[in-house]
Every structure is written in structure tokens, then in C-alpha cells.
C-alpha positions in Angstrom: -48.0 100.8 117.9 -51.3 100.2 116.2 -52.8 102.7 113.8 -54.9 105.3 115.5 -58.6 105.6 114.9 -57.9 109.1 113.4 -55.9 107.4 110.6 -52.5 108.4 112.0 -49.8 105.9 111.3 -46.8 104.9 113.4 -43.5 106.6 112.5 -41.8 105.2 109.4 -38.4 105.3 111.2 -39.8 102.5 113.5 -40.7 100.2 110.6 -37.3 98.3 110.6 -35.1 98.7 113.6 -33.3 95.4 114.3 -29.8 95.5 113.0 -30.1 92.1 111.4 -33.3 93.2 109.5 -31.6 96.4 108.4 -28.7 94.4 107.0 -31.1 92.0 105.2 -33.0 95.0 103.6 -29.7 96.6 102.5 -28.6 93.3 100.9 -32.0 92.9 99.2 -32.7 89.7 101.3 -35.7 91.4 103.0 -38.3 93.2 100.8 -41.2 93.3 103.2 -41.9 93.7 106.9 -45.0 92.9 108.9 -46.0 95.0 111.9 -49.0 95.4 114.2 -49.4 99.0 113.1 -49.4 100.8 109.8 -46.2 102.8 109.4 -46.3 104.0 105.8 -48.2 104.4 102.6 -47.1 103.5 99.1 -44.6 106.1 97.9 -43.3 106.9 101.3 -39.5 106.8 101.7 -37.6 105.2 104.5 -33.9 105.5 105.1 -31.8 102.7 106.6 -28.1 103.4 107.2 -28.2 106.2 104.6 -29.8 104.0 101.9 -33.3 105.0 100.7 -36.2 102.6 100.2 -39.5 103.3 98.7 -42.7 101.7 100.2 -44.4 100.0 97.2 -47.4 98.3 98.8 -49.2 98.3 102.2 -52.0 95.9 103.1 -53.4 93.8 105.9 -52.8 90.1 106.1 -53.6 87.4 108.8 -50.9 85.3 110.2 -52.8 82.2 109.0 -52.4 83.5 105.4 -48.6 83.6 105.5 -46.9 81.4 102.9 -43.2 80.3 102.6 -43.0 82.9 99.8 -44.2 85.6 102.2 -41.6 84.5 104.8 -38.9 84.7 102.2 -39.7 88.4 101.6 -39.0 88.8 105.3 -35.6 87.1 104.8 -36.5 83.7 106.2 -36.5 80.3 104.5 -40.1 79.4 105.5 -43.1 80.4 107.7 -41.9 78.3 110.6 -38.5 80.0 110.7 -40.2 83.4 110.6 -42.7 82.4 113.3 -40.0 81.2 115.6 -38.1 84.4 115.1 -41.1 86.6 116.0 -42.0 84.5 119.0 -38.4 84.7 120.3 -38.6 88.5 120.1 -42.0 88.6 121.8 -42.0 86.1 124.6 -45.5 85.1 125.7 -47.1 86.4 122.5 -49.5 83.8 120.9 -49.3 83.1 117.2 -53.0 83.4 116.3 -53.9 82.5 112.7 -56.6 85.1 112.7 -54.3 87.9 114.0 -54.0 90.7 111.4 -50.7 92.5 110.7 -49.8 95.3 108.3 -47.5 94.2 105.4 -45.1 96.9 104.1 -43.4 96.0 100.9 -40.4 98.1 99.8 -37.6 98.4 97.3 -34.2 100.0 97.3 -34.0 103.2 95.3 
């Protein structure tokens, strides 16, 4: 869900939903997630399986700007592994370098 023109954001409880991503976050192997829409602001709290996480940074990034270090914050070894995972979840979606996504960085509290 994209951010609405009125400045509304998508629900924070939809930020991380895949069980494998929840597990990565709980085990501190995932410290960021990229979404088409903005789900949170810095300081917001999300809860995954009863564990609280604070959103520490939110910004836009193009897919072409992704680095291996960025992919590692998502719990992947490199950009190619991250890209293949995203494309497998969204069949038919093109990977366009100019496509913008919202990066949500977080930490366990």
C-alpha cells in the first residue's frame, strides 16, 4: 500500500509479515525492511511475536542504489539474493533501478 496523498501511512503491523522475516528480525539478522509504502516514522514501535522494535530511520531509496551492505540489513548476503527473493514473492514485477521504496530501519528494544 502506497502512502496516501494526505500523508497517511500504511499500518505498522503490515511492515514485517513473513514468518522468515519476523524470525530474522528477532534474531537481529534483519534490521531494515523496504516497502512500497511508508509504514512508520522514527520513534514508532512495532511488535513482532511479543518483542518490541523501535523504528530508528525512514527514508526513500531507489532499487538501483541498493548495495550489498543494504541487502545484509535485510538478512541477505548480497543484492542479487535480495532481488531474487523479492521477485519470487512478486511474480511478474519488474526490478527497475529507478523504482523508489521506503526503507524502515529498526532496532530491538
